[in-house]
C-alpha positions, 0 to 999 in steps of 0.5 A: 494463054501464057504459061508461067515459067518458074525461075527456080534459082531466083525463087531460091534467092528470094527465099534466102533474102526474105529469110535473112530480112525476117531475121530467121535462121536456117535452124529456126526455119527447120523447126517451124517446118518440123524437118529432121535436117535442114537439107530441103531448106538449103536446096530451096535456097540454092535453087536446086528444088522448089518447096511444095505448094503447102510449104510455100504457103507456110513460108509466106505466113512466116515471112508475113507475105500477103497475096490477093485472095483470088490467087490463093483460091486459083489454080495457078500457084506460080505466083507464090513460087517466084516470091517476087515482092 
């Protein structure tokens, strides 16, 4: 069995790139999440922290990313954390 490895820096780069591609500002993303400040988003983008699974699902929705249903219902959540598309 292969254990997935999450590249936190690459994940942050992908979040930043997808956000820019979608034309969404940090402030707009902050409002979508209802965060009081944008620090969590900056930490995600710098690869200092990973969003929680529920926040990753929101990011996927915001960026209009579709995933196979079996992955969404599966135990392994690493597929969304890398945001490799």
